[in-house]
Each structure stands twice: as structure tokens, then as C-alpha cells.
N, C-alpha and C positions, 0 to 999 in steps of 0.2 A: 408420524411417520417414522417407521424403522430404518437405522442407516443401514448404506449398502454395505458396508462393511466390517460387520460386528465382532467386539472383541474376542469372543469362543463361536467355534462354528462346529458340530457335529459330522464326524467323520463315519465312512462305513468301513464295520473292521476288515468285513468281506473280502471288498475290495485292496483296501492296502495288503493282506495276506496273499491275496491272488498274484497283485503285480510283483511283490517281492519275492514272492518264489518263482517267478516266471522271467525275473533278472537273474535268477540266483544270487540274492542278496542274502545274507543272515541280519537276522536279527540284533547281534552284537554290532555289526558295519552301521545299519540304519537308526541306532540308539547312539555311538557316535558321534554320523554325520547333524544329528538332531539338538544332542548334549542333553540326552535322557538316559537311564535307566537299561538293560533290552526286558527289566520287568514291565518296565510302562511302555514298551512295544507291544510286548505281549498283551495288557491288559488291552492297549490300544484295539489290536488285531479280535480278541475276544469281547470288544463294545460293551469293557465292563464301564465305561468316561461317558456318560449322553452325548458330555461337550470339552472339547480340549481346547488351549488358548491360539488364537490365529495365527499366529506368529509360529506358534509347535506345527500346525497344520502347515503351515507353506513350507519350513524347516523340512516336513514328512515329504511334501509332496515334492521338492530337491531332489532328496536322497533316491527318492523312488523313480527319477527324472520323467516325472510327468505333471501335466496342469493339476490345480488346486481342486479344479473340478470333479477330476479323476477320481478323486477318494474320498468326496464328500457323499451325504446322505442326499436323496433325493430331492427331498423338503428342502434342504439346506441353500442347494443349488439356486433352488427357485429363488430364494430369499437375498440374495447374493448376486442374483443375475437381474432377475427382471427390474423395471424399471417402477421406479415409486407413483404411486397413485394421484395425478393431477389433479388439484381440484378446480371449480368451475373458477374462472377470474371476473374482477370487473372489469371497466375500463382504466382506473387508478392504478388497480393493480398491471396491469400488462405494460403502462407507461412506467412501473418500478421495473419490473424487468426487464425491458427495455433498456431502462439506463445502466443496472448491474451489468447486462450483457456487454455496453460498450464500455463501460467501466471494466470488463472482465478482460474485453478483446484488446485493451490499449494495452494492459498491464503484460496479454501475452506475447503483443508486440515486441514492447520494452524488456521484453525477458528475451527474445528469439536475436532482439539486436546485442544482445550482451553476449548473447552463446555465441553470434557469429564475427565477433571484434575479439573475442579472446579464443587462444587456439586449445584445441583438443586435444588433450594427452590419453593414449592408453595408462588407467590403472594398474595394470599388471601385465607383464610379460611372461612368455614362454621361448625356449629354443633347445634345441635336439644336437647335441653333438653326434655324427655317425663315423664310424673306421672308414677308412678308403677299403677296404676288403673285410671280407666273411669267405672264410672258406668252407665248404660244406661238411658237415659233424664238428665245427670246431664253434670255440666259446668265444664272445667276445662280449668288447666293453660298451654300453651307451652312456652318456652323461646327460642331465637332463637340467638345464639352469632355469629357474624362475625367480622373477624380482617384480618387487611391487614398491611402487611412489611411495606409501606411506604405510602402517601399521595395518595387519586384517585379523579380525576374530579365527579367522580359518578359512582352510582352503584346500581343494581337492583336486590332485592330477588322475589323470585318466589315462593308459595308454593300451592302444589295441595294438596286435601283434598281427603278423602275416599268418595262414594256416600252414602249423608244421613247428612253426618256430614257438621256443619255449623259454617262458622267464626260471632260472633257478635262483639265483637271489639277487639281494638289493641293501644297497647302505644309501635311505634307512632302510627297515623290513616296510613291505609292502602290508598294508591294513587289510587287503580283498584280492586273493587272485581266484581267474575261472581258468581253468589252462585250459575248458572246453572249447571255449569261447575266445578265447586269446587275450583276455581284458586283466590287466590291471589295474588298483586304485590306493594311492596313498592320501592318506588324512592327517594338515596339519593344521594341528593348535596355537596361535598365536606365531606364526611363525615369524622367522627375521625377514627384513627387507630384502634378502639376497638368501637362496637354496638353493642347494644343488642336489642334484639324487642318482644312483650310478647306479645300474642293473646291469647282470649278465644274460645272453639271451644264447641259447645254443641254437646252432645251425640245422637246419635237417640235411641227414647223409644225403639222401634222393631229391638233390633240386638242382635244376634248369640252369645252368650259367646267365640266360636272359630273363630268370624270373623276378619278377614286381616285388621289388622290395620297398612297399610302401607300409610306414608306421601312420599311426593315425594317433595325435594324443591333442588332449584339452589339457585345459586349467581351467578350475570353477572357483570362484570365493564371493563374498557377499558384502565390499563396500559399503557403509552405508547406507544398512539393510535390502540393497537390491542384487540381483542376481547379477553375474557377470563372467563371461568365459574367455579366453582366449585360446588361440588357436597354437598347440606345439608345432613350430617349423622348426623343419632339418635343415643344421649348417652341414654343406657336405653332398654328394654320393658315395652308395656303398656298392660295389659290386661283389660278385660271389662267383670267388677265383682263390686257387691257393697259395695265397700269402697270407702273414701273421698281420692281424690288427692293426700290430702296432706298427707296422712297417709302411708307412703312410704311402712311398713314393716307388710300391711293389718291384723291390730291386734283392727282395732274399737277404735286406742284410738290417740288422737293426742297427743304427752308426748312432755318431755321440749326441746330435741336433733329437733325433727322436727320443735317446733315453732321457734326456733333458725334461724333453714335455714329458715325460711319462714317472717323472723325479718326483710331483706336485700328487700325483693321482695314484701311485704309491703310499701316499700317507692318510690322503683322505678316504680311499677305496680300500684301504689295509685289508678290511674284514673278510672281504672278499675273495674266493677260491680261484683265482686268476693265474697260478702258477708264477709269480712275480722271480722266483729263483731262474726258473726257464727263459724268460725274458732278461735276466743278467746274464745269463750263461751264452744263448745266442750274440747279446753284442762283445761279450768279451772274446769265446771262440772265433766270431768277423761273417756268420754267414749261418742260414741252414735252409731247409727240405722240406717239405710235408710229405709223411708216411699215408700215402692213401687207403692201407689196409688197416692201419694203426687208426686212423682221424688224426696223426698229432704229427708235429714241428719238431724237427730233429734237427740239433746244433751241429754244424760240419763247418772246414776250412774254408775260405771262398778262393775259388779257383785263380789260380795266378795270372798277371797280366801278357 
């Protein structure tokens, strides 16, 4: 009897290449996720290897975001999915099978009771911190906070932006960006238990104030060899209005409390080009206004009360 999960499987290189190109993924990106060289990915796509290790095939399917069966050769799919041939059994064999079945049921019930009695806590968590406002044509700062209860071998952050919104730069640098589809991915190898990602989005100049500002994100990891995903939850709401992203209450002033909240960001995201000097100038002068024609904020003296 052949095992249901053989140690090696035969992949269809043509399918791998087709799926990768359809999803606009590079061989470099796939190689980083699977932890192999780009030359190995190229050899897989050109059917240079008759079989590959099943673990690598599972990682390859995860990188392409498809089920394993979609990249296997048809004969190999049948070997994995078909039920093994059942020989004719005698009465004694049936009794043995029945006893084994009863034992399995009892073990399953015991395991289920243990699981129900112990609290289940997500292994990974992800949240996104949004600024209160985004002025048309301006640049805004987004933060993503990722955490894990225990060390991971790797994880992937995937963010999808609304049409017209463009990612300009990030810290750390994104591993893969598809500008047309509005998708960015970050790959982390042996990440810290707490990881922060900062990135700058450019707001479209022609955008309605009632626009849907929905950002879709996902954090993917493989604790204990199983794929696990967590939705990136947004904290706060963001409106399209002519206020600076650092002006959390929308009063055309970056006050002392708001500048203190930004002090940590200037250190962690100092490599990003967000014109920190302008923010400090607005704080020192006292107020600002939005220049619609130039699509920029201008420091001004506050109106006397």
C-alpha cells in the first residue's frame, strides 16, 4: 500500500510558471518564501527535477497562494487524493477494525475535551494604525504592528490598497510591490516577537471626500508547520479632508501632545521622507493651512482669539 502523503511529489513546472506570472510574482520572491535559490525555482518551472520534497511543494503552493493539488502533475494528484485499495476482510479482521475504530473515537473525544477545557489564543496578531485624516495629493504615514506569542521561522505581511493609492516607500523595504494591483508584501525570516512596519501612501489628487478608504491586510505565518493567517485590523478611521496626518483632532494645529506622539516615530521611521522638518516648523509657528494648488501644507501664524 502506498502512503497517502509520500515524502516527494512531482510538480507541473508549466502550472507553476503560469500561476506565478498570473499573480505577477517574481522568481526571487518565490525563492525567498520557499527558502531556495532562484535557480532552483527556474529548474522547477522547466521540469528539470522529476520530483521535489513534499515540504518544499507545500511551501511553493503557499508562496503562489494556491492549493498543493494545483501545481502537481495529474498522476501525482491521483496518488495523493485517491483512497487506498481495501482488501477483503474476514470476520476477525472486521472485529479488529471495529476495536481500532472505537479506540480512535475515544482518543478523539479525549483530545477534544482537552481542547475545550483550555483557552485558545491566536498565535499571531496584526493591527494597523491609521491617521485621522488624509489630504488629497498628500503623503500619509501608516503603521502596522505585528506580534507572535512564540518564535516563528518566517512570516509574510500582505497589504492591498484602494485604486489610485500608491505606496512610495517603507521601513523595512517591501520585498515585493505590484503597483498596478495595489499590493505590497514584506517577508520576515525569524522575526522578532514584536515587529513594526512603517510605510508612506500617496493619496490620489482626484478623490471624493466620501471615498471608501478600505485597506485590506493579512499576516501569514507557519507555526508548527501549519499555515496560519491573521487579518490586519485597522485601529481608528481615516477621512479624506485637508488636514495634516499628524493633526489628529483636525484643528489645523500640531500641538505639544501630538508632537510628543510623533517623537518615537521620527526615530523608528527616520529613513522615510515625510518632511519631519516641516512638521516641527508647523509646531513651532503654531498652525498651518493646505495649499490646494501646490498640494502641500504651509505653516502660518494661528488666528488670534
